[in-house]
Every structure is written in structure tokens, then in C-alpha cells.
LODOSE-254906 format. One record per residue: residue number from 0; residue in three letters; chain; x, y, z of N, C-alpha, C in turn. Coordinates in steps of 0.02 Angstrom, whole numbers, plus 50000, padded with zeros to 5 digits. Atoms other than C-alpha are relative to their C-alpha. Example, Ala and Ser with C-alpha at 12.3 -4.5 7.8 and 13.67 -1.06 7.14 Angstrom:
! residues 2
0;ALA;A;50045;49941;50000;50615;49775;50390;50045;50060;50000 $
1;SER;A;49958;49941;49997;50684;49947;50357;49961;50055;50037 $
//
This chain:
! residues 287
0;MET;A;49997;50033;50065;51033;49646;50221;50055;49948;49997 $
1;PHE;A;49943;50045;50004;51200;49562;50247;49990;49936;50040 $
2;ARG;A;50017;50060;49962;51119;49434;50364;49959;49952;49958 $
3;LEU;A;50046;50041;50039;51006;49368;50227;50037;49946;49961 $
4;PRO;A;49969;50052;50042;51040;49207;50130;50012;50027;49930 $
5;ALA;A;49979;49975;50066;51117;49226;49957;49942;50012;49954 $
6;ALA;A;50058;49993;50045;50950;49202;49868;49963;50066;50011 $
7;MET;A;50033;49936;49985;50885;49359;49955;50050;50058;49997 $
8;GLN;A;49952;49945;49993;51045;49458;49979;50015;50033;49934 $
9;VAL;A;49986;49970;50065;51078;49483;49794;49947;50050;49981 $
10;PHE;A;50056;49955;50015;50906;49560;49773;50002;50062;50044 $
11;TYR;A;50003;49944;49954;50913;49669;49928;50059;50048;49990 $
12;LYS;A;49943;49957;50011;51089;49733;49895;49992;50041;49936 $
13;LYS;A;50013;49964;50062;51035;49782;49720;49957;50062;50013 $
14;HIS;A;50047;49946;49985;50902;49894;49799;50017;50035;50066 $
15;ILE;A;49981;49975;49934;51001;49949;49952;49989;50076;50005 $
16;ASP;A;50009;49927;49998;50993;50134;49905;49927;50018;50009 $
17;TYR;A;50071;49986;49995;50805;50131;49883;49975;49988;50071 $
18;ILE;A;50024;50018;49933;50774;50044;50049;50028;50049;50052 $
19;THR;A;49969;49953;49953;50896;50158;50141;49965;50068;49998 $
20;GLU;A;50030;49934;50007;50818;50316;50072;49927;50001;50022 $
21;ASN;A;50072;50001;49986;50637;50261;50096;49983;49972;50070 $
22;ALA;A;50014;50025;49932;50656;50187;50271;49974;50055;50046 $
23;THR;A;50024;49944;49958;50619;50360;50342;49931;50025;49979 $
24;ASN;A;50066;49976;50024;50455;50381;50246;49946;50000;50054 $
25;PRO;A;50052;49998;49948;50346;50331;50395;50005;50062;50045 $
26;ASP;A;49993;49939;49961;50419;50477;50494;49976;50061;49962 $
27;LYS;A;50021;49943;50040;50384;50595;50351;49924;50005;49997 $
28;ARG;A;50073;50002;50004;50201;50541;50354;49967;50011;50068 $
29;ARG;A;50029;50000;49932;50177;50552;50543;49950;50055;50012 $
30;TYR;A;50043;49943;49986;50099;50724;50544;49958;50020;49939 $
31;ALA;A;50037;49984;50061;50023;50718;50370;49946;49948;49983 $
32;VAL;A;50046;50054;50017;49931;50552;50361;49966;49975;50063 $
33;ALA;A;50038;50023;49942;49794;50506;50482;50013;49926;50012 $
34;GLY;A;49988;50069;49983;49831;50345;50574;50072;49978;49997 $
35;GLU;A;49930;50019;50006;50018;50348;50543;50036;50004;50067 $
36;ALA;A;49961;49989;49939;50083;50416;50709;49993;49942;50049 $
37;GLU;A;50012;50053;49952;50006;50275;50811;50040;49937;49986 $
38;ARG;A;49963;50061;50019;50110;50145;50718;50071;49999;50027 $
39;HIS;A;49930;49994;49981;50275;50205;50793;50014;49987;50074 $
40;PHE;A;49989;50003;49928;50249;50180;50980;49945;49961;50034 $
41;ILE;A;50053;50026;49958;50149;50103;51121;50013;50024;50071 $
42;ASP;A;49992;49973;49932;50121;50188;51289;49980;49945;50050 $
43;LEU;A;50015;50057;49956;50132;50033;51397;49982;50022;50071 $
44;ASP;A;50011;49978;49931;50130;50133;51559;49927;50017;50013 $
45;VAL;A;50071;49982;49988;49948;50184;51533;49958;49939;50017 $
46;TYR;A;50037;50061;49986;49896;50003;51552;50016;49970;50068 $
47;GLY;A;49985;50024;49933;49972;49980;51724;50059;49953;50003 $
48;ASP;A;49941;50042;49989;50109;49871;51798;49992;49930;49970 $
49;SER;A;50012;50068;50026;50028;49709;51736;49982;50001;49926 $
50;VAL;A;50018;49990;50070;50021;49767;51556;50006;49937;49958 $
51;PHE;A;49988;50058;50044;50091;49607;51481;49953;49942;50017 $
52;TYR;A;50053;50049;49984;49957;49505;51570;49932;50028;49979 $
53;PHE;A;50063;49968;50014;49818;49631;51541;49987;50008;49925 $
54;LEU;A;50007;49981;50070;49851;49674;51358;50016;49940;49955 $
55;PRO;A;49988;50059;50043;49829;49527;51236;50045;50018;49940 $
56;PRO;A;49958;49987;50058;49963;49516;51100;49963;49994;49934 $
57;SER;A;50042;50007;50059;49826;49469;50976;49957;50062;49991 $
58;TRP;A;50038;49939;50012;49744;49621;50895;49925;49991;50012 $
59;PRO;A;50072;50007;49987;49565;49552;50894;49984;49996;50074 $
60;LYS;A;50013;50007;49929;49576;49504;51077;50013;50066;50037 $
61;ALA;A;49986;49934;49969;49654;49673;51123;49943;50048;49987 $
62;VAL;A;50057;49957;50017;49514;49764;51032;49940;49982;50043 $
63;GLU;A;50056;50023;49959;49387;49659;51125;50007;50023;50073 $
64;ARG;A;49989;49982;49930;49466;49700;51293;50003;50076;50011 $
65;VAL;A;49986;49929;49988;49517;49883;51272;49958;50046;49956 $
66;GLY;A;50034;49957;50049;49428;49950;51118;50050;50028;49951 $
67;GLU;A;49953;49980;50052;49507;50000;50953;50022;50073;50007 $
68;ASP;A;49982;49929;49994;49501;50189;50982;50052;50010;50055 $
69;SER;A;49952;49992;49944;49592;50173;51149;50068;49971;49981 $
70;LEU;A;49937;50030;50021;49723;50057;51075;50038;50047;49954 $
71;ARG;A;49967;49956;50049;49760;50175;50932;50024;50064;50034 $
72;LYS;A;49980;49939;49965;49767;50325;51049;50067;49991;50035 $
73;HIS;A;49939;50012;49961;49907;50244;51150;50053;49960;49961 $
74;GLY;A;49948;50029;50042;50003;50167;51004;49989;49926;49985 $
75;ILE;A;50014;50069;50022;49997;50004;50906;50061;49968;49968 $
76;VAL;A;49942;50024;50038;50177;49970;50852;50007;49924;49999 $
77;PRO;A;49990;50073;50006;50184;49783;50900;49949;49967;49954 $
78;TRP;A;50051;50028;50045;50021;49748;50809;50013;50021;49928 $
79;HIS;A;49987;49978;50069;50072;49852;50658;50058;49962;49970 $
80;ILE;A;49945;50042;50025;50233;49752;50643;49971;49935;49973 $
81;GLN;A;50032;50062;50023;50125;49596;50630;49964;50011;49934 $
82;LEU;A;50037;49984;50061;50015;49677;50498;50047;50011;49942 $
83;ALA;A;49953;49985;50054;50162;49743;50397;50036;49937;49977 $
84;ALA;A;49968;50064;50019;50245;49571;50402;49953;49958;49957 $
85;PHE;A;50049;50037;50041;50086;49492;50336;49995;50031;49930 $
86;GLN;A;50002;49966;50065;50079;49623;50198;50061;49984;49958 $
87;LEU;A;49939;50016;50036;50260;49589;50152;49998;49929;49973 $
88;THR;A;50007;50069;50022;50226;49403;50142;49956;49996;49938 $
89;GLU;A;50046;49999;50057;50080;49436;50024;50033;50032;49939 $
90;ALA;A;49965;49967;50055;50188;49553;49919;50050;49953;49967 $
91;PHE;A;49955;50051;50028;50318;49415;49900;49961;49950;49958 $
92;LYS;A;50040;50049;50036;50181;49294;49847;49977;50028;49933 $
93;MET;A;50024;49969;50061;50116;49417;49717;50058;50022;49954 $
94;ARG;A;49940;49980;50038;50295;49452;49658;49996;50074;49979 $
95;ASP;A;50010;49928;50011;50258;49638;49673;50063;50037;50023 $
96;LEU;A;49936;49970;49984;50428;49723;49664;49993;50064;50041 $
97;THR;A;50008;49935;49966;50371;49897;49716;49977;49991;50071 $
98;ARG;A;50029;50011;49934;50271;49834;49863;50050;49965;50047 $
99;VAL;A;49950;50034;49960;50408;49717;49924;50052;50049;50026 $
100;LEU;A;49949;49952;49980;50534;49858;49926;49973;50050;50050 $
101;ARG;A;50029;49951;49954;50418;49983;50009;49987;49970;50068 $
102;LEU;A;50017;50031;49936;50358;49863;50142;50062;49978;50038 $
103;SER;A;49938;50019;49966;50534;49800;50178;50030;50060;50035 $
104;ALA;A;49972;49939;49971;50594;49978;50207;49960;50022;50061 $
105;GLU;A;50042;49973;49946;50446;50028;50314;49994;49951;50058 $
106;LEU;A;50001;50049;49946;50438;49866;50413;50062;50007;50043 $
107;GLY;A;49939;49989;49962;50619;49895;50462;49996;50061;50044 $
108;HIS;A;50009;49939;49960;50572;50069;50522;49959;49986;50063 $
109;TYR;A;50043;50013;49942;50432;50007;50635;50034;49953;50049 $
110;ILE;A;49963;50045;49956;50540;49867;50703;50052;50039;50040 $
111;ALA;A;49950;49960;49965;50677;49992;50745;49967;50043;50054 $
112;ASP;A;50035;49959;49951;50551;50105;50832;49981;49959;50061 $
113;ALA;A;50019;50043;49944;50493;49959;50938;50058;49985;50047 $
114;HIS;A;49940;50014;49960;50672;49940;51001;50026;50061;50037 $
115;VAL;A;49981;49939;49964;50682;50119;51068;49961;50003;50065 $
116;PRO;A;50035;50001;49936;50641;50120;51255;49948;50055;50008 $
117;LEU;A;50046;49944;49992;50559;50292;51247;49940;49997;49953 $
118;HIS;A;50060;50011;50041;50437;50228;51115;49951;49955;50036 $
119;THR;A;50045;50043;49962;50356;50123;51252;49970;50035;50061 $
120;THR;A;50025;49963;49942;50304;50261;51372;49968;50066;49979 $
121;SER;A;50031;49935;50014;50191;50413;51375;50047;50057;50016 $
122;ASN;A;49948;49951;49984;50342;50506;51446;50056;49995;49947 $
123;TYR;A;49956;50017;50056;50421;50484;51274;50058;50048;49989 $
124;ASN;A;49945;49952;50008;50527;50642;51279;50021;50030;50066 $
125;GLY;A;49982;49974;49934;50550;50663;51466;49960;50060;50020 $
126;GLN;A;50039;49939;49987;50417;50799;51463;49965;49998;50067 $
127;LYS;A;50034;50005;49935;50337;50733;51623;50049;50002;50058 $
128;THR;A;49951;50003;49947;50500;50728;51720;50055;50053;49992 $
129;ARG;A;49953;49945;50012;50585;50889;51664;50064;49977;49967 $
130;GLN;A;49943;50026;50037;50698;50795;51545;49988;50008;49924 $
131;THR;A;50017;49989;50070;50634;50866;51381;50062;50000;49956 $
132;GLY;A;49944;50005;50046;50749;50822;51238;50036;49933;50005 $
133;ILE;A;49964;50062;49989;50804;50652;51304;49988;49949;49943 $
134;HIS;A;50016;50047;50054;50720;50560;51160;50053;50005;49944 $
135;GLY;A;49950;49990;50053;50832;50636;51026;50071;49986;50025 $
136;PHE;A;49935;50013;49970;50979;50623;51145;50017;49926;49996 $
137;TRP;A;49988;50073;49998;50961;50434;51163;50005;49971;49930 $
138;GLU;A;50003;50036;50064;50915;50386;50985;50038;50034;49943 $
139;SER;A;49963;49966;50053;51013;50516;50885;50069;50023;50021 $
140;ARG;A;49936;49971;49978;51149;50606;50981;50051;49945;50018 $
141;LEU;A;49953;50052;49979;51226;50451;51060;50025;49957;49942 $
142;PRO;A;49974;50037;50057;51232;50348;50900;50046;50042;49955 $
143;GLU;A;49957;49958;50040;51304;50496;50806;50071;50003;50028 $
144;LEU;A;49934;49994;49968;51446;50506;50931;50037;49933;50006 $
145;PHE;A;49967;50062;49980;51478;50322;50967;49988;49939;49956 $
146;ALA;A;50017;50059;50040;51406;50207;50832;50059;49969;49965 $
147;GLU;A;49940;50029;50033;51576;50187;50751;50034;49949;50044 $
148;GLN;A;49971;50048;49954;51625;50089;50905;49958;49936;50006 $
149;TYR;A;50046;50056;49992;51478;49969;50890;50016;49943;49951 $
150;GLU;A;49995;50059;50043;51481;49793;50819;49929;49982;49978 $
151;PHE;A;50068;50009;50024;51330;49763;50708;49987;49931;49969 $
152;TRP;A;50011;50066;50031;51357;49587;50639;49963;49954;50048 $
153;GLU;A;50041;50043;49957;51224;49470;50707;49993;49929;49973 $
154;GLY;A;50005;50068;50027;51253;49314;50604;49942;49993;49951 $
155;PRO;A;50052;50011;50050;51136;49237;50475;49930;50008;50029 $
156;ALA;A;50070;49991;49980;50950;49274;50481;49970;49934;50023 $
157;VAL;A;50031;50059;49970;50843;49153;50581;49924;50004;49990 $
158;TYR;A;50073;50002;50011;50664;49100;50541;49965;50008;50067 $
159;GLN;A;50038;49988;49940;50539;49162;50670;49932;49964;49995 $
160;GLU;A;50062;50039;50001;50399;49040;50708;49939;50042;50015 $
161;ASN;A;50058;49960;49978;50288;49173;50787;50018;50074;49999 $
162;ILE;A;49984;49929;50007;50303;49352;50725;49966;50041;50055 $
163;MET;A;50037;49964;49948;50172;49410;50850;50040;50001;50065 $
164;LEU;A;49961;50003;49937;50276;49351;50999;50067;50036;49993 $
165;ALA;A;49937;49965;50011;50436;49419;50922;49991;50076;50007 $
166;ALA;A;50014;49929;49995;50358;49592;50907;49990;50021;50073 $
167;TRP;A;50012;49983;49930;50299;49589;51087;50062;49992;50043 $
168;GLN;A;49938;50008;49963;50466;49526;51149;50044;50062;49992 $
169;ALA;A;49961;49939;50013;50550;49677;51068;49974;50057;50042 $
170;VAL;A;50031;49946;49961;50427;49795;51152;50012;49990;50075 $
171;ARG;A;49987;50015;49930;50448;49708;51320;50071;50019;50020 $
172;GLU;A;49931;49985;49984;50637;49724;51315;50013;50076;49999 $
173;SER;A;49993;49927;50001;50624;49908;51267;49970;50030;50063 $
174;SER;A;50032;49974;49940;50504;49938;51410;50043;49990;50062 $
175;GLU;A;49957;50015;49942;50623;49856;51533;50060;50047;50003 $
176;ALA;A;49942;49956;50002;50760;49976;51478;49983;50073;50012 $
177;ARG;A;50016;49929;49999;50664;50139;51489;50015;50034;50067 $
178;ASP;A;49985;49970;49935;50688;50166;51677;50072;50023;50004 $
179;SER;A;49929;49981;50000;50876;50167;51653;50012;50062;49957 $
180;VAL;A;49993;49943;50045;50862;50290;51509;49984;50065;50037 $
181;LEU;A;50022;49940;49966;50771;50415;51617;50038;50013;50065 $
182;SER;A;49970;49990;49934;50846;50386;51789;50074;50017;49995 $
183;PHE;A;49929;49986;50006;51029;50385;51733;50012;50072;49977 $
184;GLU;A;49992;49931;50023;51007;50550;51641;49987;50049;50057 $
185;LYS;A;50016;49956;49944;50928;50628;51795;50057;50000;50052 $
186;ILE;A;49945;50005;49952;51067;50564;51910;50061;50039;49975 $
187;LEU;A;49941;49967;50028;51203;50626;51794;49991;50075;49997 $
188;THR;A;50015;49928;50003;51119;50795;51773;50015;50033;50067 $
189;GLY;A;49988;49972;49933;51133;50820;51961;50073;50010;50015 $
190;THR;A;49928;49992;49988;51323;50809;51948;50032;50050;49953 $
191;PHE;A;49973;49955;50050;51343;50932;51804;49976;50071;50012 $
192;ALA;A;50020;49930;50001;51343;51121;51806;49960;50012;49937 $
193;SER;A;50045;49988;50056;51209;51190;51690;50037;50020;49936 $
194;ASP;A;49963;49978;50060;51339;51266;51574;50046;49946;49973 $
195;LYS;A;49958;50056;50024;51429;51098;51556;49958;49944;49968 $
196;LYS;A;50043;50054;50026;51280;50987;51513;49988;50008;49925 $
197;TYR;A;50014;49987;50071;51251;51071;51344;50058;50037;49968 $
198;SER;A;49951;49962;50039;51361;51141;51208;49965;50022;49935 $
199;TYR;A;50028;49975;50063;51329;51232;51044;50043;49976;49942 $
200;GLU;A;49966;50026;50058;51372;51155;50877;49967;50026;49937 $
201;LEU;A;50025;49977;50065;51354;51208;50696;49973;49940;49962 $
202;ARG;A;50032;50054;50038;51230;51094;50606;49963;50031;49941 $
203;ASN;A;50030;49972;50061;51184;51133;50426;50001;50076;50001 $
204;ASN;A;49989;49928;49997;51253;51307;50453;49954;50035;50051 $
205;VAL;A;50042;49972;49947;51138;51332;50603;50030;49982;50067 $
206;LEU;A;49972;50012;49934;51205;51351;50779;49945;49970;50045 $
207;THR;A;50051;50035;49960;51109;51225;50886;50028;49977;50066 $
208;ARG;A;49979;50024;49935;51114;51174;51067;49993;49924;50003 $
209;SER;A;50000;50073;49994;51160;50991;51098;50028;49981;50068 $
210;TYR;A;49968;50026;49939;51209;50884;51246;50075;49999;49987 $
211;SER;A;49927;49995;50008;51395;50912;51273;50031;49931;49991 $
212;ARG;A;49966;50064;50010;51518;50777;51225;50017;49969;50068 $
213;GLU;A;49983;50027;49934;51574;50759;51407;49939;49968;50033 $
214;PHE;A;50061;50027;49971;51395;50734;51467;49979;49937;49962 $
215;SER;A;50018;50057;50042;51360;50615;51322;50043;49940;50014 $
216;GLU;A;49954;50055;49987;51514;50511;51357;49985;49966;50067 $
217;GLN;A;50015;50029;49935;51471;50489;51540;49933;49964;50002 $
218;TYR;A;50066;50033;50003;51289;50449;51505;50004;49935;49961 $
219;HIS;A;49991;50060;50041;51338;50326;51370;50034;49945;50040 $
220;ALA;A;49965;50049;49958;51455;50241;51493;49954;49971;50053 $
221;MET;A;50048;50023;49950;51318;50231;51625;49951;49949;49970 $
222;LEU;A;50047;50046;50032;51203;50144;51500;50032;49933;49983 $
223;ALA;A;49963;50062;50006;51339;50012;51479;49981;49959;49937 $
224;GLY;A;50013;50035;50063;51307;49970;51296;49927;49993;49981 $
225;GLN;A;50072;50009;50012;51118;49987;51301;49980;50021;49929 $
226;VAL;A;50018;49976;50067;51105;50089;51140;50022;49950;49947 $
227;GLU;A;49974;50049;50048;51214;49966;51046;49958;49936;50002 $
228;ARG;A;50041;50062;49995;51113;49817;51112;49933;50008;49967 $
229;ARG;A;50066;49990;50031;50948;49893;51057;50007;50006;49924 $
230;MET;A;49989;49995;50072;51019;49937;50886;50012;49932;49970 $
231;ARG;A;49985;50067;50025;51087;49762;50864;49938;49956;50000 $
232;ALA;A;50062;50039;49997;50923;49686;50918;49953;50019;49944 $
233;SER;A;50044;49979;50054;50829;49790;50790;50027;49975;49932 $
234;ILE;A;49969;50028;50060;50952;49736;50654;49983;49926;49995 $
235;ARG;A;50014;50072;49999;50929;49555;50705;49928;49985;49982 $
236;MET;A;50071;50014;50012;50740;49564;50705;49979;50018;49929 $
237;THR;A;50017;49980;50068;50728;49657;50540;50020;49946;49949 $
238;GLY;A;49978;50054;50044;50832;49527;50450;49960;49937;50008 $
239;ASP;A;50039;50061;49986;50739;49385;50534;49930;50004;49971 $
240;ILE;A;50068;49994;50024;50568;49453;50488;49997;50003;49924 $
241;TRP;A;49997;50002;50074;50614;49490;50306;50007;49928;49977 $
242;TYR;A;49987;50070;50018;50680;49312;50295;49939;49957;50012 $
243;THR;A;50060;50039;49982;50527;49239;50381;49944;50013;49950 $
244;CYS;A;50053;49983;50049;50408;49331;50263;50014;49966;49933 $
245;TRP;A;49981;50032;50063;50503;49264;50113;49988;49925;50003 $
246;ILE;A;50011;50072;49991;50499;49086;50181;49925;49985;49999 $
247;ASN;A;50072;50011;49996;50313;49100;50221;49965;50010;49933 $
248;ALA;A;50027;49988;50066;50282;49160;50043;50018;49945;49951 $
249;GLY;A;49980;50056;50043;50359;49000;49974;50067;50010;49966 $
250;GLN;A;49933;49987;50027;50535;49068;49939;49999;50016;49925 $
251;PRO;A;50003;49984;50072;50493;49149;49772;50067;50024;49974 $
252;ASP;A;49939;49975;50033;50632;49187;49649;49995;50076;49996 $
253;LEU;A;50006;49927;49995;50663;49370;49686;50020;50035;49935 $
254;ALA;A;49983;49971;50065;50735;49398;49513;49939;50006;49956 $
255;SER;A;50061;49999;50041;50559;49369;49446;49951;50054;50022 $
256;LEU;A;50045;49947;49977;50482;49514;49543;49992;50054;49947 $
257;THR;A;50012;49948;50050;50402;49645;49431;49957;50055;50031 $
258;GLU;A;50041;49944;49977;50319;49814;49452;49927;49987;49982 $
259;ILE;A;50072;50008;50010;50131;49799;49474;49967;50067;50013 $
260;LYS;A;50032;49935;49993;50024;49952;49447;49957;50001;50062 $
261;PRO;A;50037;49999;49938;49956;50001;49618;49927;50020;49989 $
262;GLN;A;50070;49981;50002;49769;50013;49647;49992;50069;50031 $
263;ALA;A;50012;49933;49974;49702;50187;49680;49956;49995;50062 $
264;THR;A;50036;50011;49937;49654;50146;49859;50030;50043;50054 $
265;PRO;A;49974;49961;49945;49669;50269;50004;50035;49956;50051 $
266;GLU;A;49960;50041;49954;49797;50210;50132;49960;49971;50057 $
267;LYS;A;50039;50025;49944;49671;50195;50273;49955;49942;49979 $
268;GLU;A;50041;50055;50025;49555;50088;50167;50042;49939;49986 $
269;GLU;A;49955;50055;50014;49704;49984;50114;50017;49962;50065 $
270;GLU;A;49984;50031;49936;49751;49952;50296;49941;49959;50025 $
271;THR;A;50060;50036;49977;49572;49904;50339;49991;49935;49961 $
272;SER;A;50006;50059;50042;49569;49784;50192;50049;49946;50021 $
273;TRP;A;49949;50049;49980;49731;49701;50248;49983;49970;50068 $
274;ILE;A;50019;50027;49934;49669;49685;50427;49945;49948;49992 $
275;ARG;A;50054;50048;50012;49511;49600;50364;50027;49935;49972 $
276;ARG;A;49971;50060;50029;49614;49480;50260;50041;49962;50052 $
277;LEU;A;49959;50031;49948;49731;49448;50406;49956;49960;50047 $
278;LEU;A;50044;50034;49953;49586;49403;50521;49965;49941;49966 $
279;HIS;A;50035;50053;50035;49503;49297;50387;50047;49942;49983 $
280;ILE;A;49954;50052;50023;49656;49205;50325;50041;49969;50056 $
281;ARG;A;49957;50023;49947;49753;49190;50487;49965;49999;50067 $
282;PRO;A;50034;50000;49935;49628;49153;50627;50042;49970;50055 $
283;GLU;A;49958;50030;49949;49763;49053;50714;50041;50052;50037 $
284;ALA;A;49962;49946;49967;49845;49220;50758;49970;50017;50068 $
285;ASP;A;50032;49986;49936;49720;49231;50901;50027;49955;50055 $
286;ASP;A;49977;50049;49950;49801;49082;50988;50056;50027;50042 $
//
């Protein structure tokens, strides 16, 4: 929010609590709403080594090549970022306060997920390589221990000419980092006694097993700032896309946004409707 221009920042800071609290809503829906889980990841490894040549960044072309069912099975996060950005632009145009806030919060969530290396592989929790638990280790344990050392200022928001390419660039960079995430943990594990790799800590009055501080510190050092870089990149992209959506909507006066009574439309039908509008209104997205 602090990267946004003044015309946007006043509005967003006013609603900072709402956006902070509701940014986790997509995770709360993952196991309750059909079609939600697929929006958080993409298993690039199932498409082979030439995935970025084989898999079109355009949703219609990807559906034509692979089939919609297969795409959804292996995750659609880069395409859903494009869709959510289009929805946010339309919400700005309609001056729909509730929708702008909800979509801003949730778009930031999907963008952040796209920046997690383990969200780009079917081995998302190390379950295929006897590294179960590495997902939470990388994206939760390490930031909890070391985020106070990170620098998060990324300068003013920048307009993105092509949201589709920006989403795929984020996924590509995450994919390039995933080998280090897995291999460094395996190498370090070989140097630790089993009783030194983990420790027990009290969390919410429950004794839980976590990666020990010593193991975490050494792993964090081996990654050489990777977690911080991915977090900063997600911050940068979120601000840029919010700003881009606002610009594309004609820079409406955000003080004029009002609550619009939502239509009683099931979420899946709503998504289908937005996809149809996206394909009809933005055919240039296929280019």
C-alpha cells in the first residue's frame, strides 16, 4: 500500500485492516469451495522441461493445447492472476467499494502464492523426496524467524503494460528457485543429527515440533536471501498490479466508491461470467 500514489494510498490505508484480515480468505476457501484450490499453484514440472515453450501464457490458447480439465488439475495461478486483475479493473470502473476491497485483498494473495517456489511443483511439500514439511518451513518458519531483518521498500508502484507476462514472469522466477529450496535442505539435513534438526516449541499452548533455530539459520544462510527476494518481488508486483488496474479503469476518484449490493450469483458461475467477458472484451490477450 505504501508504494501507491497519494490518490490511491489514502483510500487503501483507510481500509488497511480489512485488506490485511481478508487477504487470507482464499486459503480459508481452499477445501470448502470447488475450484478454489487450483488458483493457488501451478505444477510446472508435469509439463516437462520445455514448459515455457509448450504452455501458452494465454488462457484460451492453453485450453486449446492442453484442455481445461487438465489445466485446472495442475493449477492455474498465473491465469487466475490475470482474471482477478481484470475483475479488479472492472470493480474500479463500477466504483464498487466492496468488490474493490475484496479483489485487492485476494489478488494480493494469489500474487504472493505465485512467488513461492514450492507453488510451482507437484512436489509442493517435499512429499516425493522425503522432505515433508518443507513448504511450511520455507514460507512460514523462515519469515517468522528472520523477516525483521528484511528490507521491504520497493519504491513507487510502476504501471505494467502486460499483466499476463508479469504473472508468468513471477511463476518462472519461482520455478527457477525451487531446486535450491529442495536441494539445500537435503544437503543440510545430511550434516545434522536427527535430534538437532527439530525442536519443540509452545504455540497457542500446544507443544509442536518445528525446525530448530540452528537448522533454520544455516538453511536461511544457504538460500542467500532467497526468501526475502521472493517476498519483495510479491510486494512489488501486488502494488504494481493494483496501480495498473486503477490506471486501466480511468483513475476513478476512490473517495467516490460506494457499496453496491452483490448479485446472488454462485462463485463458479460468477467466474465463468467474468471469463466470458474477458475473452469477449479483451481478445488482444491472445497475442
